[in-house]
BALOBA-1460 file (C-alpha; in Angstrom, 3 decimals):
// residues 114
<rec num="1" residu="x" x="0.006" y="-0.010" z="0.008"/>
<rec num="2" residu="x" x="1.273" y="3.450" z="-0.824"/>
<rec num="3" residu="x" x="2.141" y="5.977" z="1.837"/>
<rec num="4" residu="x" x="-0.845" y="8.136" z="2.845"/>
<rec num="5" residu="x" x="-0.678" y="11.515" z="4.477"/>
<rec num="6" residu="x" x="-2.630" y="12.128" z="7.648"/>
<rec num="7" residu="x" x="-4.901" y="14.412" z="5.609"/>
<rec num="8" residu="x" x="-5.726" y="11.567" z="3.238"/>
<rec num="9" residu="x" x="-6.398" y="9.251" z="6.195"/>
<rec num="10" residu="x" x="-8.695" y="11.828" z="7.814"/>
<rec num="11" residu="x" x="-10.571" y="12.226" z="4.540"/>
<rec num="12" residu="x" x="-11.031" y="8.456" z="4.288"/>
<rec num="13" residu="x" x="-12.277" y="8.243" z="7.877"/>
<rec num="14" residu="x" x="-14.759" y="11.096" z="7.395"/>
<rec num="15" residu="x" x="-16.117" y="9.557" z="4.208"/>
<rec num="16" residu="x" x="-16.656" y="6.233" z="5.955"/>
<rec num="17" residu="x" x="-18.975" y="7.810" z="8.542"/>
<rec num="18" residu="x" x="-22.091" y="8.351" z="6.442"/>
<rec num="19" residu="x" x="-24.679" y="7.580" z="7.874"/>
<rec num="20" residu="x" x="-22.860" y="6.682" z="11.104"/>
<rec num="21" residu="x" x="-20.349" y="3.910" z="11.608"/>
<rec num="22" residu="x" x="-18.871" y="1.711" z="14.276"/>
<rec num="23" residu="x" x="-15.150" y="1.674" z="15.104"/>
<rec num="24" residu="x" x="-14.773" y="-1.663" z="13.316"/>
<rec num="25" residu="x" x="-16.350" y="-0.397" z="10.113"/>
<rec num="26" residu="x" x="-14.200" y="2.748" z="10.110"/>
<rec num="27" residu="x" x="-11.059" y="0.731" z="10.828"/>
<rec num="28" residu="x" x="-11.632" y="-1.558" z="7.838"/>
<rec num="29" residu="x" x="-12.741" y="1.202" z="5.456"/>
<rec num="30" residu="x" x="-9.722" y="3.363" z="6.317"/>
<rec num="31" residu="x" x="-7.240" y="0.463" z="6.439"/>
<rec num="32" residu="x" x="-6.024" y="1.352" z="9.907"/>
<rec num="33" residu="x" x="-4.896" y="-0.643" z="12.897"/>
<rec num="34" residu="x" x="-7.003" y="-0.278" z="16.026"/>
<rec num="35" residu="x" x="-4.238" y="1.785" z="17.682"/>
<rec num="36" residu="x" x="-4.078" y="4.168" z="14.734"/>
<rec num="37" residu="x" x="-7.866" y="4.383" z="14.627"/>
<rec num="38" residu="x" x="-8.136" y="5.353" z="18.280"/>
<rec num="39" residu="x" x="-5.607" y="8.158" z="17.789"/>
<rec num="40" residu="x" x="-7.375" y="9.548" z="14.720"/>
<rec num="41" residu="x" x="-10.849" y="9.306" z="16.268"/>
<rec num="42" residu="x" x="-9.608" y="11.167" z="19.349"/>
<rec num="43" residu="x" x="-8.071" y="13.873" z="17.145"/>
<rec num="44" residu="x" x="-11.207" y="14.246" z="15.010"/>
<rec num="45" residu="x" x="-13.466" y="14.414" z="18.058"/>
<rec num="46" residu="x" x="-11.289" y="17.072" z="19.699"/>
<rec num="47" residu="x" x="-11.414" y="19.119" z="16.478"/>
<rec num="48" residu="x" x="-15.213" y="18.701" z="16.289"/>
<rec num="49" residu="x" x="-15.089" y="16.997" z="12.897"/>
<rec num="50" residu="x" x="-16.942" y="13.880" z="14.187"/>
<rec num="51" residu="x" x="-19.409" y="13.134" z="16.927"/>
<rec num="52" residu="x" x="-19.572" y="9.917" z="18.994"/>
<rec num="53" residu="x" x="-23.103" y="8.724" z="19.794"/>
<rec num="54" residu="x" x="-23.032" y="6.792" z="23.122"/>
<rec num="55" residu="x" x="-26.294" y="4.883" z="22.699"/>
<rec num="56" residu="x" x="-25.619" y="3.417" z="19.276"/>
<rec num="57" residu="x" x="-21.804" y="3.443" z="19.749"/>
<rec num="58" residu="x" x="-21.393" y="4.972" z="16.292"/>
<rec num="59" residu="x" x="-19.625" y="7.988" z="14.902"/>
<rec num="60" residu="x" x="-21.155" y="10.591" z="12.633"/>
<rec num="61" residu="x" x="-19.708" y="13.451" z="10.690"/>
<rec num="62" residu="x" x="-20.392" y="17.029" z="11.811"/>
<rec num="63" residu="x" x="-20.925" y="20.071" z="9.567"/>
<rec num="64" residu="x" x="-17.302" y="21.016" z="10.199"/>
<rec num="65" residu="x" x="-16.254" y="17.525" z="9.075"/>
<rec num="66" residu="x" x="-18.319" y="17.877" z="5.923"/>
<rec num="67" residu="x" x="-16.639" y="21.236" z="5.260"/>
<rec num="68" residu="x" x="-13.272" y="19.454" z="5.565"/>
<rec num="69" residu="x" x="-14.338" y="16.923" z="2.885"/>
<rec num="70" residu="x" x="-15.545" y="19.719" z="0.585"/>
<rec num="71" residu="x" x="-12.298" y="21.699" z="1.044"/>
<rec num="72" residu="x" x="-10.184" y="18.584" z="0.505"/>
<rec num="73" residu="x" x="-12.091" y="17.796" z="-2.729"/>
<rec num="74" residu="x" x="-11.548" y="21.326" z="-3.960"/>
<rec num="75" residu="x" x="-7.829" y="21.177" z="-3.207"/>
<rec num="76" residu="x" x="-7.473" y="17.801" z="-4.997"/>
<rec num="77" residu="x" x="-9.293" y="19.222" z="-8.017"/>
<rec num="78" residu="x" x="-7.018" y="22.278" z="-8.096"/>
<rec num="79" residu="x" x="-3.889" y="20.178" z="-7.780"/>
<rec num="80" residu="x" x="-4.919" y="17.668" z="-10.428"/>
<rec num="81" residu="x" x="-5.837" y="20.466" z="-12.837"/>
<rec num="82" residu="x" x="-2.418" y="22.083" z="-12.483"/>
<rec num="83" residu="x" x="0.063" y="21.283" z="-15.221"/>
<rec num="84" residu="x" x="3.388" y="20.312" z="-13.748"/>
<rec num="85" residu="x" x="6.185" y="21.811" z="-15.887"/>
<rec num="86" residu="x" x="8.619" y="19.356" z="-17.440"/>
<rec num="87" residu="x" x="12.221" y="19.789" z="-16.417"/>
<rec num="88" residu="x" x="14.525" y="21.503" z="-18.848"/>
<rec num="89" residu="x" x="16.263" y="18.667" z="-20.742"/>
<rec num="90" residu="x" x="19.638" y="20.410" z="-20.395"/>
<rec num="91" residu="x" x="19.443" y="20.069" z="-16.621"/>
<rec num="92" residu="x" x="18.549" y="16.335" z="-16.659"/>
<rec num="93" residu="x" x="20.862" y="13.405" z="-16.082"/>
<rec num="94" residu="x" x="21.731" y="11.734" z="-19.445"/>
<rec num="95" residu="x" x="19.539" y="8.728" z="-18.600"/>
<rec num="96" residu="x" x="16.580" y="11.002" z="-17.849"/>
<rec num="97" residu="x" x="17.063" y="12.844" z="-21.188"/>
<rec num="98" residu="x" x="16.674" y="9.575" z="-23.042"/>
<rec num="99" residu="x" x="13.605" y="8.683" z="-21.031"/>
<rec num="100" residu="x" x="11.861" y="11.953" z="-22.028"/>
<rec num="101" residu="x" x="12.298" y="10.976" z="-25.687"/>
<rec num="102" residu="x" x="11.066" y="7.434" z="-25.013"/>
<rec num="103" residu="x" x="8.687" y="7.576" z="-22.044"/>
<rec num="104" residu="x" x="8.107" y="3.810" z="-22.003"/>
<rec num="105" residu="x" x="11.804" y="3.031" z="-21.739"/>
<rec num="106" residu="x" x="12.901" y="2.070" z="-18.270"/>
<rec num="107" residu="x" x="16.084" y="3.195" z="-16.619"/>
<rec num="108" residu="x" x="17.344" y="-0.376" z="-16.879"/>
<rec num="109" residu="x" x="16.793" y="-0.417" z="-20.672"/>
<rec num="110" residu="x" x="18.817" y="2.812" z="-20.916"/>
<rec num="111" residu="x" x="21.724" y="1.259" z="-19.070"/>
<rec num="112" residu="x" x="21.631" y="-1.875" z="-21.217"/>
<rec num="113" residu="x" x="21.657" y="0.223" z="-24.406"/>
<rec num="114" residu="x" x="18.353" y="-1.151" z="-25.732"/>
């Protein structure tokens, strides 16, 4: 599994809460250990992003938590819409220069001369 930032993990947790969820459900949906889950739930409760309901022993998202999801979606959209400039070929390592001409070539193929 790829590395996830705490922001990505929080987003995953918040999205797993609709319409209320147990700790077990959140843990499986967010791919967290129980120890990690307890830490994140504590953080999210203290920041008023989630609410624990004693009777049903479930968590639900607050309006502030929903605002977090909306803001995170907007940021992801902005970042994905941004064109990342390609490095100047003159400043690249020789192997990287060849790879820009042949994007499917691997670094190993460049070293083998194929």
